[in-house]
Every structure is written in structure tokens, then in C-alpha cells.
ROMI-411196 format. One record per residue (C-alpha): residue in one letter; y, x, z. Coordinates in Angstrom, 2 decimals, padded with zeros to 5 digits. Example, Ala and Ser with C-alpha at 12.3 -4.5 7.8 and 13.67 -1.06 7.14 Angstrom:
# ROMI-411196
("A",(-004.50,012.30,007.80));
("S",(-001.06,013.67,007.14));
//
This chain:
# ROMI-411196
("M",(058.11,030.33,-011.85));
("G",(060.04,029.07,-015.17));
("A",(060.45,025.85,-016.70));
("I",(060.03,024.23,-020.27));
("W",(062.55,021.91,-021.41));
("F",(061.03,019.29,-024.19));
("D",(063.42,016.48,-026.17));
("K",(062.16,012.54,-026.50));
("H",(059.41,012.31,-028.32));
("D",(058.54,015.83,-028.61));
("F",(056.26,016.35,-025.65));
("A",(053.33,014.06,-026.50));
("D",(053.40,015.25,-030.28));
("H",(053.46,018.80,-028.43));
("L",(050.02,017.83,-026.40));
("H",(049.15,015.89,-029.46));
("E",(049.02,018.64,-031.73));
("I",(047.43,021.82,-029.10));
("V",(044.97,019.80,-027.68));
("G",(043.96,018.66,-031.36));
("Y",(043.80,022.74,-032.42));
("K",(041.92,024.09,-029.43));
("S",(039.75,020.77,-029.62));
("G",(039.65,019.52,-032.48));
("V",(040.41,015.96,-031.41));
("A",(043.14,013.96,-031.24));
("A",(044.28,012.16,-028.82));
("S",(047.34,009.26,-029.08));
("I",(049.44,009.07,-026.57));
("E",(047.62,005.83,-025.05));
("H",(044.48,007.60,-025.00));
("M",(046.05,010.74,-023.18));
("C",(047.95,008.52,-020.35));
("D",(044.05,006.76,-020.30));
("L",(042.71,009.91,-019.54));
("L",(044.50,011.52,-017.01));
("G",(045.18,008.15,-015.00));
("G",(045.82,008.96,-011.57));
("T",(046.78,012.18,-011.63));
("G",(050.73,011.37,-012.02));
("F",(050.72,013.31,-015.35));
("D",(050.34,009.79,-017.52));
("D",(053.67,008.71,-016.03));
("E",(055.65,011.93,-017.07));
("I",(054.04,011.75,-020.33));
("V",(055.37,007.66,-020.68));
("S",(058.72,009.09,-019.46));
("S",(059.26,012.32,-021.62));
("E",(059.03,009.24,-024.37));
("E",(062.25,007.58,-023.01));
("H",(064.06,010.48,-021.65));
("G",(062.39,014.04,-022.52));
("I",(061.22,015.86,-019.59));
("R",(062.06,019.29,-018.21));
("I",(058.44,020.63,-016.65));
("R",(057.63,023.38,-014.57));
("S",(055.70,026.08,-015.71));
("E",(052.63,025.61,-013.51));
("D",(052.52,022.25,-014.11));
("Y",(052.21,022.33,-017.70));
("D",(049.39,024.53,-017.46));
("S",(047.30,021.97,-014.92));
("L",(048.34,019.13,-017.23));
("Y",(047.59,020.77,-020.33));
("Y",(044.08,022.37,-018.90));
("M",(043.27,018.88,-017.42));
("L",(043.55,017.22,-020.92));
("L",(041.46,019.75,-022.59));
("H",(038.89,019.09,-019.92));
("K",(039.07,015.39,-020.43));
("V",(038.59,015.96,-024.12));
("G",(035.78,017.65,-023.58));
("V",(036.25,021.38,-024.35));
("T",(035.31,022.46,-021.14));
("D",(033.25,021.34,-017.90));
("K",(035.71,021.24,-015.13));
("P",(039.60,022.04,-015.70));
("L",(040.61,025.40,-015.69));
("D",(043.52,027.36,-013.93));
("G",(044.66,029.30,-016.87));
("I",(045.37,033.20,-015.99));
("F",(044.67,032.19,-012.38));
("E",(040.27,032.38,-013.94));
("I",(041.14,036.32,-013.41));
("F",(042.26,036.06,-009.94));
("K",(038.84,033.95,-009.01));
("I",(036.79,036.46,-010.67));
("S",(038.39,039.23,-009.10));
("R",(038.04,037.69,-005.62));
("E",(034.39,036.90,-006.79));
("L",(033.79,040.84,-007.64));
("E",(035.49,041.91,-004.07));
("R",(033.29,039.66,-002.38));
("R",(029.99,040.97,-003.85));
("N",(030.74,044.49,-004.25));
("G",(033.52,045.79,-002.43));
("A",(037.64,045.95,-003.42));
("E",(036.55,049.33,-004.59));
("F",(034.01,048.85,-007.26));
("A",(036.20,045.45,-008.88));
("H",(039.25,047.80,-008.95));
("S",(036.72,050.13,-011.06));
("I",(035.49,047.18,-013.15));
("H",(039.38,045.89,-014.08));
("D",(039.99,049.85,-014.91));
("I",(037.15,050.45,-017.23));
("Y",(037.74,046.68,-019.10));
("H",(041.76,047.79,-019.56));
("R",(041.24,051.42,-020.33));
("H",(038.50,050.25,-023.54));
("I",(040.45,047.23,-023.90));
("E",(043.50,049.56,-025.07));
("I",(040.96,052.12,-027.01));
("E",(039.54,049.49,-029.06));
("R",(042.79,048.00,-029.98));
("K",(044.06,051.24,-031.40));
("N",(040.43,051.82,-033.02));
("A",(040.44,048.20,-034.73));
("V",(044.21,048.75,-036.24));
("H",(042.75,052.28,-037.86));
("E",(039.64,050.61,-038.91));
("G",(041.16,047.36,-040.40));
("R",(038.95,045.29,-037.87));
("K",(040.07,042.10,-036.54));
("S",(037.45,042.10,-033.67));
("L",(037.16,044.39,-030.64));
("S",(033.68,046.03,-029.40));
("P",(032.61,045.82,-025.89));
("E",(030.17,048.68,-026.56));
("G",(032.26,050.78,-024.90));
("M",(033.53,049.49,-021.52));
("M",(029.73,048.34,-021.02));
("R",(028.35,051.54,-021.11));
("E",(030.73,052.93,-019.28));
("A",(030.45,050.07,-016.56));
("A",(026.30,050.48,-016.82));
("Q",(026.55,054.67,-016.37));
("V",(029.06,054.42,-013.05));
("H",(027.54,051.51,-011.23));
("G",(024.18,050.45,-012.96));
("K",(023.63,047.04,-013.42));
("A",(025.83,045.34,-011.42));
("G",(028.71,046.64,-012.96));
("L",(027.10,045.86,-016.56));
("D",(027.05,042.15,-015.29));
("S",(030.28,042.61,-013.65));
("I",(032.01,044.09,-017.06));
("V",(030.26,041.48,-019.31));
("L",(031.14,038.27,-016.88));
("L",(034.87,040.22,-016.98));
("I",(034.98,039.84,-021.15));
("Q",(033.76,036.52,-021.07));
("V",(036.47,035.08,-018.49));
("Y",(038.89,036.54,-020.94));
("D",(037.74,035.60,-023.86));
("D",(037.67,032.02,-022.62));
("L",(041.11,032.64,-021.16));
("M",(042.16,033.66,-025.13));
("R",(040.62,031.03,-026.55));
("H",(041.62,027.88,-024.27));
("S",(045.08,029.26,-023.57));
("P",(048.11,026.96,-024.99));
("F",(049.71,030.46,-025.90));
("T",(047.55,031.76,-028.11));
("A",(046.40,031.38,-031.69));
("M",(042.71,031.77,-030.91));
("K",(040.18,028.23,-030.07));
("F",(036.87,028.06,-029.14));
("H",(035.19,026.56,-032.19));
("Q",(036.01,026.75,-035.39));
("Y",(036.42,023.29,-036.35));
("T",(037.48,022.71,-039.95));
("N",(038.44,018.93,-039.57));
("I",(039.86,016.97,-036.86));
("V",(038.22,013.68,-035.01));
("N",(040.37,011.21,-033.62));
("L",(039.29,008.95,-030.55));
("E",(040.14,006.21,-032.23));
("D",(036.96,006.43,-034.14));
("L",(035.03,006.77,-030.95));
("F",(036.39,003.22,-029.53));
("E",(038.31,000.77,-031.91));
("Q",(037.45,001.51,-035.08));
("Y",(034.28,002.97,-036.73));
("N",(034.01,005.61,-039.23));
("P",(030.93,007.98,-039.80));
("V",(032.26,010.84,-039.09));
("A",(029.94,013.89,-038.32));
("E",(030.76,017.63,-039.09));
("K",(028.76,019.09,-035.79));
("G",(025.65,016.81,-035.55));
("A",(023.28,014.30,-038.15));
("F",(024.77,011.16,-036.61));
("L",(027.15,012.00,-034.12));
("D",(029.74,014.65,-033.95));
("Q",(028.92,017.23,-030.91));
("R",(032.84,016.54,-030.36));
("F",(032.34,013.18,-029.13));
("I",(029.17,014.21,-027.37));
("D",(031.14,016.91,-025.31));
("F",(033.93,014.24,-024.70));
("L",(031.40,011.17,-023.39));
("S",(029.64,014.09,-021.03));
("N",(033.14,014.31,-018.92));
("N",(033.70,010.61,-019.38));
("F",(030.61,009.15,-018.33));
("H",(032.59,005.81,-017.38));
("K",(033.85,005.35,-021.24));
("L",(030.39,004.57,-022.61));
("G",(030.49,000.75,-022.01));
("E",(033.70,001.21,-024.12));
("I",(032.83,003.03,-027.06));
("H",(032.51,001.25,-030.52));
("W",(028.55,-000.58,-030.48));
("R",(027.84,001.05,-034.13));
("K",(028.91,004.73,-032.40));
("F",(026.70,003.91,-029.48));
("E",(023.65,003.53,-031.90));
("E",(024.98,006.61,-033.57));
("L",(024.76,008.27,-030.17));
("T",(021.46,007.50,-029.27));
("A",(019.93,008.25,-033.05));
("E",(021.71,011.70,-032.38));
("C",(020.33,012.11,-028.91));
("F",(016.34,011.32,-030.61));
("R",(017.13,013.87,-032.97));
("R",(017.95,016.46,-030.65));
("F",(014.85,016.17,-028.84));
("G",(012.50,016.97,-031.43));
("Y",(011.99,013.52,-033.16));
("N",(012.29,012.23,-036.73));
("V",(014.97,009.07,-036.64));
("D",(015.93,006.34,-039.33));
("L",(019.28,004.29,-038.37));
("G",(019.40,001.31,-039.52));
("P",(022.44,-000.58,-040.76));
("G",(024.15,-001.95,-038.67));
("S",(024.04,-005.76,-039.41));
("N",(020.91,-007.32,-040.96));
("D",(018.84,-005.20,-039.43));
("D",(016.45,-008.07,-037.30));
("G",(016.99,-005.98,-034.33));
("V",(015.75,-003.25,-035.11));
("D",(018.40,000.19,-034.37));
("L",(016.34,002.83,-034.63));
("R",(012.55,003.38,-036.11));
("V",(011.71,007.41,-034.82));
("W",(008.44,009.05,-035.70));
("N",(006.88,011.97,-033.85));
("N",(006.39,014.37,-036.84));
("E",(007.47,013.49,-040.51));
("K",(008.67,009.71,-041.50));
("D",(005.68,008.94,-043.20));
("G",(003.96,004.74,-042.42));
("T",(004.17,002.82,-039.07));
("P",(006.90,004.68,-036.67));
("E",(005.92,005.73,-033.22));
("F",(008.31,003.95,-031.72));
("I",(011.70,001.54,-032.48));
("I",(014.87,001.29,-030.35));
("Q",(017.14,-001.18,-029.79));
("C",(020.65,-000.62,-028.60));
("K",(022.62,-002.35,-026.44));
("R",(026.34,-000.93,-025.31));
("V",(027.01,-003.87,-022.62));
("K",(028.15,-004.12,-019.54));
("S",(026.26,-006.95,-018.59));
("K",(022.43,-006.29,-017.01));
("I",(019.66,-007.15,-019.62));
("D",(017.88,-009.94,-019.16));
("K",(013.68,-011.11,-020.38));
("V",(015.19,-012.51,-023.36));
("T",(016.11,-009.60,-024.66));
("I",(012.69,-007.84,-023.21));
("K",(010.87,-010.16,-025.14));
("G",(012.48,-010.48,-028.26));
("L",(012.10,-006.21,-028.61));
("Y",(008.03,-006.94,-027.75));
("A",(008.24,-009.63,-030.77));
("D",(009.48,-006.77,-032.71));
("V",(007.16,-004.01,-031.70));
("L",(004.32,-006.62,-032.77));
("Q",(006.12,-007.16,-035.91));
("E",(006.02,-003.05,-036.72));
("G",(003.11,-002.38,-035.57));
("C",(004.14,000.45,-033.30));
("K",(003.19,001.57,-030.52));
("L",(006.08,001.22,-028.03));
("G",(009.52,-000.50,-027.80));
("V",(012.71,001.40,-026.48));
("L",(015.63,-000.43,-025.01));
("V",(018.83,001.58,-024.70));
("T",(021.26,000.30,-022.78));
("S",(024.99,001.54,-021.14));
("C",(023.98,-000.77,-018.72));
("E",(020.49,-001.23,-016.89));
("F",(017.97,-004.29,-016.85));
("S",(017.72,-006.91,-014.42));
("V",(015.36,-007.64,-011.92));
("G",(014.07,-009.98,-014.21));
("A",(013.31,-007.60,-016.97));
("R",(011.18,-005.46,-015.22));
("S",(009.30,-007.93,-013.80));
("T",(008.47,-009.38,-017.31));
("I",(007.59,-006.34,-018.42));
("E",(005.32,-005.13,-015.96));
("A",(003.67,-008.90,-015.33));
("R",(003.18,-008.77,-019.09));
("S",(001.97,-005.35,-019.34));
("Y",(004.88,-004.77,-022.60));
("P",(004.66,-001.71,-024.26));
("I",(008.68,-001.07,-023.56));
("E",(010.72,001.09,-022.06));
("E",(014.21,001.64,-020.49));
("V",(017.27,004.09,-021.33));
("N",(019.54,003.16,-019.01));
("R",(023.43,004.37,-018.35));
("G",(021.68,007.10,-015.71));
("S",(019.35,008.57,-018.00));
("I",(021.86,008.51,-020.91));
("T",(023.87,009.98,-018.46));
("N",(021.24,013.13,-018.19));
("W",(021.24,013.16,-022.29));
("L",(024.85,013.70,-022.36));
("R",(024.45,016.88,-019.91));
("E",(021.74,018.14,-021.46));
("L",(023.36,017.97,-025.28));
("R",(026.94,019.52,-024.15));
("T",(028.30,022.43,-026.11));
("P",(026.77,025.55,-024.45));
("G",(029.30,027.55,-022.95));
("T",(032.38,025.47,-022.90));
("G",(032.12,025.98,-019.01));
("I",(034.81,029.16,-017.90));
("V",(031.83,031.38,-017.55));
("R",(028.77,031.62,-019.73));
("V",(026.43,033.55,-018.28));
//
């Protein structure tokens, strides 16, 4: 394959722009190098700032798709056009080479037909109805399932590719990773408390939970409980007397069902913190106190809860990790079936 040459400073600027366009997330050189740490690509970005870079096309693809994954767009690094080859091999494995060839033939014939029809009719989209009907008529359910799979793979490839103007999500703004870590700006285009792009990012970077801005950790907790069907009141973030969130099962009326304290920390939660939360539960007159932490409870904290029968629940790093997986944007993997 060929190679691409970038002048000094141009490579990092290019990655910043193309990934920002495709993902809606802006990452600085420092963040890109951090996300790509250990891959060797981080060194190439740093070097390109001093001397420019000549990068092989296949290495460029690998770097780009790795970075797209790291900022949360896909649930695994993609292989670009090789994703089509993977699907072709899978279709051959399931139903044989002749079947796979027929499915590809049906797809490409109908794509050409639809392109001409779309131009003639002034449409900007192509209908898959014709190819789906023929695949089902010729090969039954296996044909229909396979053509749908092929449609989705090609669609994902076009939307994620660095060489097309298409993109997977149509965000109207770009969020900056700096806003998640190093400064606080309330940004939530796709979410009531925390933008979906930050949730997708964290779902691919669980180890960053303890590093995000403390207020973003509170917003993440509020967003999770809201998505799970609760009514949530997020406190001001300071002078809140230790109550970060108040939560109701139904309408925000009267005493909350439970209160939440958020602790974005690297050390385990001690029993003093537990006693403080219990005092807040009594003060609020609610049924339960929940402590959400980026770490976990200490042995002493858990013993205190058990010995004194405190109505306190632990939500630790493992639980938040599961939440992030569940709340990840549907369909951000290469295959959505």
C-alpha cells in the first residue's frame, strides 16, 4: 500500500479535526497521546510535531480507528475495509462460498440501481428494499439476515471512514475532553446532566473514572439514575451539606426516596464517611442513603453498615462500569443485529 506525508504540526491537527468531525469529541495532542499510550502511535504524533511524518496508509488506518475507539465512538478498533472481508468470510463459513458471492452480487447490483434512481428522483438516501426482497426470495431467511448484515457493515464503514463526509451521529456541537477532566463546563447536548459522548468515552476508558472532574462524576451519577427511570435533583455542588443528589421514584414531591453522596476518590471509603451519610439520611427523613464511589468501601465501612444496620448501599467502581456498558450508545459497534 502507499504512504501519506504530513508536514510539521499538520498530522496532529489533522487527527484533531477528523476525529472531532466524526465523533463530536475534541481531543488535544496530550489527550490523544495519552489514549494511544503503549501503541507506538503516541510517539509518532509527538515526533510529527518536530519533523513531520511519512506514515504508511495501513498504519494511518490503524491509528485512526484506534483513536476513534478510544474516544468512545466504536466498541472495538475497526479494520476499515477489512471489516467487509471479515463478514465475507463469515458468510462463507455459515453457508458456503456460492451463497456469499450471491449475497454480494445482490447487494452491489441493487446499490447501482438505487444510485441511479436516487439521482433521477432527487433523493439523498438509498432504499434497501429491493436487495432485501431479492435476497429473501433467492435464499430465504438466511439470505435476508445476511443482506441486512452486509448493509449495516457497509453503512458503518462509510460513516466511520476518514475518507467520507458521512458520520455516525449528527451532533450540532463538539465537546472537549478537557471539560471532562481539567475544567468544569456544563455540557449536555445529548443528555439531561452529562453528554452521551462522555458516557461513551468512559465506557471504553473505565480506568479514567477516578480522574474526571468531581462535578462531572456527580453529573454522571445523576445521568445514570435518570436513565434508570428516577427523578433526580442534582445539588449545587458546593454548600450542599453532603447531599449531592436527591432521588424520587415518581414525582419530585415531598421527602426523596433516597439521597446520594458521590465520592470520586482513589482511596477506599472509610467508616467516618459512612456515619456522616447516615446522619444525612436521618436529617432528610428518607429511607436510604447511597454512596457512589470511583473506588470501593473499606472493610471497616462495610462492617459498620452491617453491625449498625445502616440503610446505606454501596455503588462502587464495578457497578459504575456495568452502568456505563448498559448506557453506551446503541449501535456504535460495527455490527448492529
